[in-house]
N, C-alpha and C positions, 0 to 999 in steps of 0.2 A: 556773597552768601553761599552761592554754589560752590565756589573754590574752597571755602572753609569746610563744608561738609565732605567734600571730595578728599581733602587732606586728612580729615578725621577718620574717614573710612580707611584710608591707606594705613594710618596709625594703628587702628583697631585690627586690621587684618595682619599686620606685621607683628603686633603684640600677641595675637592668637597663635601664630606660627611659632614665635619664640617661646611662649608658655608651653606649647606642646612639646617642643624640643627639650626643654628643661625638665618636664615630667618624665619623658622617655630616658633622658640622660641620668636621672637620679630617681629611679623607680622606687627603690626601697626607702630612701629618705622621704619621698613624697608620701608613701603609704604610711610611715610611722608618724609623719607630721599631721596627716589627715585622720589619725586614729581617734582623737578626741571628738572631731566632727562626726566621724562615723558612729561613735557610741551615742552622741547627742541626738543625731538624726534618727537613729534606730530607736532610741528611747522615746522621742517625741511622736514618732509614727506608732509605736506600740501603745503609747498612752492614748493616742487618738483612736486607734482600732478598738482598744478596751472600752473607752467611753462610748464610741459609736455602738459597740456590741451591747453595752448596758442599756443605752437608749433604745436600741431596736428590740432588745429582749423585754425591757419594761413596756414599751408601746404594744408589742405583741401580747404580752400578759394582760395589760389593761384592756385591750380589745377583746380578749377572752371573756372578761368579767362584764364588759359592756361599759363604755364611757358614760352612758346616760342612766346607769343603774345605781340604786341604792340598796343597802343590805341592812334590814332591821334585825339586830341580834342582841344577845346579852352582853357580849365583850367587845370592847373597842379594838381596832386593828393597830394597836400600838402598845408599847411597854407601860403597864399599869403600875409597876414598882410595888410598894407596900400596900397599895389599895386593892390588891387582888381579892381580899376577903369581902370587900363591899360588892364587887362584881359577882362573886360566887353566890352571894345571897340573893341576887336578883331572881325574880320569877322567870321560868322558862318561857320561850317564845311559842305561842300556840299557833299552829298553822291555820286555824280558823280566823286569825286576825286578817288574813288576806281577803276573806269575804267581806269583813266589816270595813276594811280599808277601801275596797272597791265601791262599797255603798256610799261612803263618805266622798270619794272622788266624783262619783256620779252626781251627788247633791251639791257639790261645791261649784259655783259659777266660775267659768274661766280658770279651772284647775290647771296647774302646771304638770300634773301627773297623768300618766296614761293608764297603767294597770298595775295591780299588786298580785304577785304570784307566790304561792307557798312552795317551800322546798324543804326536804329532809333527807339526810344522807346517812348511810351506814356502810361499813366494809363487809364484803362477802366474796366468796369464790364463785366463779361462773364456769360451768362446764358444758361441753358438747361431745358426746360419745367418749373417746378416750382423751380428749384435749381439755385442759383446765387452765383458766386464767385466775390468778390469785390476787388478793389485796385490791379488788375492784371496788370503786365507789358506786354504791347503789343509790341513785337519786330519785326520790319520789316527788312528784309535782303534779300539776294538772295541764290541761291542753293549752292553757294561755302561755306556757313556758316557751312555746314556739315564737312568741312575739318579742321575748327578751333574750333568747339564746342567740349568740353571735355566730354559731356554726350552723350551716345548712345541712340538710340531709343529702349525703352523697348517693345513697341508694334507698329506695323505698319512701317512707313518709313518717310523719309524727303522728301520735295517737290523737284521736278526736275527742270532743267534749263527751260524746255518748260513751266512748270506751272508757273514759276517765270516770264518769258518773257510775257506770255499771261495774267498775272494778274488773275490767277485762284483763287477762294475763298476757299483755303484750308489752314488748320492750323496744327501745331504740338504743343501739349499742355504739360506743365510740370506735374509732378506727383501730386503736390499739387492741381492744377486745376482739374485733373482727380479725385482726392479723393473727392473734393467739389461737382462736378457735376455728377460723376458716382461712388457713394460710393461702394467700394469692387468689382468693375467690370471694372477696367481700360482697360482691353482687349476689352471689349464690347463697349468702347468709339469710336473705329475705325468705321468710316462710319456715325456716328451721326452728327447731324447739331446743332451747337452752335450759339448763337447770340452775336454780338459785335456791338455796335452803330446801333442797329435795322437791322444789315445785317446778313445774314446766312453764316456760314462757315462750311465746312465739316472737321471733325477730320480725319487726315490721319496718325497721329503718336502720341505716348505718350513717353515722355523722361523718362530715369531712374532717380531715386531720387538723388538729389544733396545736398540739405540742404541750409543753410544760408551762405552768404559771410560775414565773420568776425562777425557773430551773428546778422547781420542787414538785408541786402537785401536777400530775399528768392528766390533762383533760381528755385524753384519748382513752384513758383506762376507766371509763365510766359507763354505766348502764342506767338509762332513764326509763322509769315506768310510772303508771298512775299512782298517785299518793294513796288513793283508796285501795289499790291492789297491794301496795306495800304494807299497808296497815294490817293485812291478814297474817303476816309473819313477823311483825315487830310489836313488842309490848307497848302498852299505852304510854308509859313514862318514856321509853326510849324513842317513841314516836315524836316527842317534843325536844328531846335531849340535844339533838343536832339539827334543829329546825331554824330556818332563816325565811324572812319575807323579803322577796326581791321586788323592788318598786321601780318602774321605769318612768322617767320624765320625758316630756317632749324635747326633741333635740335642740330647739332654739330657746328653751326655757332656762332662766337663771338657776345655776346650781344651788346657791345658798337659799334662794327663796323656795325652791322646790324642797330642800331639806327642812326648812322651817314648816312648810305645809305638812310634811310627813310627821315631824315631831308633834305638831298640834293635833293631828289626827290620832296618833298613837297615845297621846296623853288622854284623849277622850275615851279611847278603847280601854285603856288601863284604869280609867276613873281616878286620875291623879288630881289632887287639889292644887291650886296655884302655888302654894308654898312648898310643895313636895318636889324633890328632884326627879329627873327622868330615871326610870328603872330599866332602860333599854338604850341601845346605841344605834345611830343611823350612820353606817359606814359607807364610804365610796372610795373610788380609786385615787382622788386627790390626797387622801390621807397617806397612802403608800408613797405617792409622789413626793410628799413633803419629807418622808423618811429617806427616800432614795437620793434626793437632791444633795444633802450634806455629804453623803458617802461619795458621790461623783465629785464633788468639790474637793474633798480631801484626796482622792486619787489623783485628780488633776494637779493640785498644788504639789503634792509629793513628786509626781512624775515630772512636772516642769522644773522643780528645783534640781532634780537629778540632771535633767536636760540642760538647764542653764549652767550648772557646774561643769558638765562635760564639754559644752560649747565654749565656756570661758577658758578651760584648760587647753582646748584645741586652738582657740584664738591666740593664746599666749604662745603656744608652740609654733603657730604659723608666723606670728610676728618675729619670733626669735630666728626662725629658718630664713625668713625674708631678709632680715638684717644680715645674717651670714652670707646670703646669696649676694646682697649688695656689696658687702666687703670683698667677697671673692672675685666680683666682676667689676671692681672699680676701674680698672684700665679700659675694659670694654665700654663702660659708660663714657669714660673720658674720650675714647676714640669716636664713639657715636656722636657725642656733643661737638667734637672737633670738626667733624665732617658735615655738620649742619643739622643734626637731630635736635628737635625742640625739646624743652623741658616737659611739655605735655606729653610727647611721645614716650619719654622715659617713665613719667608717672603712670601712664596708661599701661605700659609694659609690665611693670612690677605689680600694679593692681590686678592685672589679668592673671599673672603667675599665682598670686595668693588666692584669687577667686577660683582659679582652675583647680588648685589643690582642694579647696573646700567643696567645689562641685563634684570632684572625684569622691570625696568623703561622703557627700550627700547621696550620690548615686549608689555607692556601696552600702550606706546605711539603709537606703530605701530598698535595695535588693534583699538585704538581711531581714528587714522588716516583712517583706513580702513572703520570704521563706518561713518566717516565724508565724505569720498569719495562716499559711497553709498548714503548718504543724499544729497550731492551736485549733483549726477547724477539724483536723483529723482526731486530735485528742479529746476535744469537747465539741462533738458535732451539733450539740443542741445550742451552743453559744453562737448567736448570730453576728460573728465578727465580720467586719467589712472595711476594705481599704478604699476610701473614696478618692476621687480626682482632686478634691480640695486639699486633702492631707498631702498628696504627692506634690501639688503646686507649692504648698507651704514649706515642704521639706527643701525644694529647690530654692525658694526665695530665702529661707533662713541660712542655708549653706552658702549661697552667694553673698548675702549680706554680711555674714561672719567673715568671709574672705576679704571683702572690700574694707571693712572696718579694721580688721587686724593687719592688713597689708598697707594701709594708707600712710602711716608714719614712716616705715622704711622706704616706701615708694617716693614719699615727699623728699626724704633725705637724698635719695638717688637723683631725683630730678633737680635738686638745688646744688648739686656738686659743681665745682668750678672745673672746666675741662682741663686746664693746665695742671692743677693740683692732682686731678684724677690720673692723668697721664704719668706723673712722677711717682705714683703710688707703687710700693713694692709689695 
């Protein structure tokens, strides 16, 4: 047994040496042969980077909303098609529903829900001295928002229940607003007076950086203030126009059961009879996940079809070149067989040559994918592209497997040659 493995090691070492010599002797031919593998590996890595980026971006975005949060709104988070008229006729969401929901939650034994929080947003400009931040989301809520907000305060604090009840002119600003109004001195924003709709508000907190939701809504460009304070400069109808009730469930509570509990409570609040349809929606992050899933699947299928086609073309090219190499070196094969080389040695030699070409292609494709990932990060800094170790391992495995499979038939032909016939080959 020891003798067998020693001979196998000698065969492998000799095959590696010959494979390297052949690559160096035919550099340009080897590069052209590996082109299909290069494109295939490049494509599969980029697809993997893209899907990882989508997953990371989606996870980050969902964490901004809160994985345990529900959103009671008029409209569903999905395409409603021709039913949009039905949803437009629904009554607006009243922020007072949060108080009624909290009362029901307290009265419900073993409720799966923690708290309901009213929110209302509008777009405004925010200014400080000669600095102005435009298109800022002004979010009105109460002090319970701190329980469901996924971002902690980086500097300062959140407003208290007393400040909310008494409609104090205090705000908590996002990091993007802090950067725009107080460049490089976010901590010094605490205590400063900013202006919104010609009213002065004291900055009491700065939120930690969050980023954009699905690459669109920037959670750093928001200002949070007491809902009672916001009511002073927002009309009664607009006060409800963009209102949402955010409801948090307990972390270990079943999502669907918690959703059913919210639906039952909202039907009571809206005084809906059993035969009436819901005139509200209970949205959550799983709805977006259901919509993102098919998109990722289509991207993966399209990418892997391109990858498969490129690898197939590359494998055909490698098989063809290996056949050419076998024919060119028939006398060499005959000589080696005549002086005692085993069939296994010849087989391993040509398999290593084919695999080495694919390994070269895989390494080149991996390098190009790495450069592409760097370029993508610079062009789209908000896209969380990542090149994982798993992807690199898969690239190496795919490239070597392609080489072994495509080179097996030519290698088998070489190993089965009759020494005498091979020596007479012209």
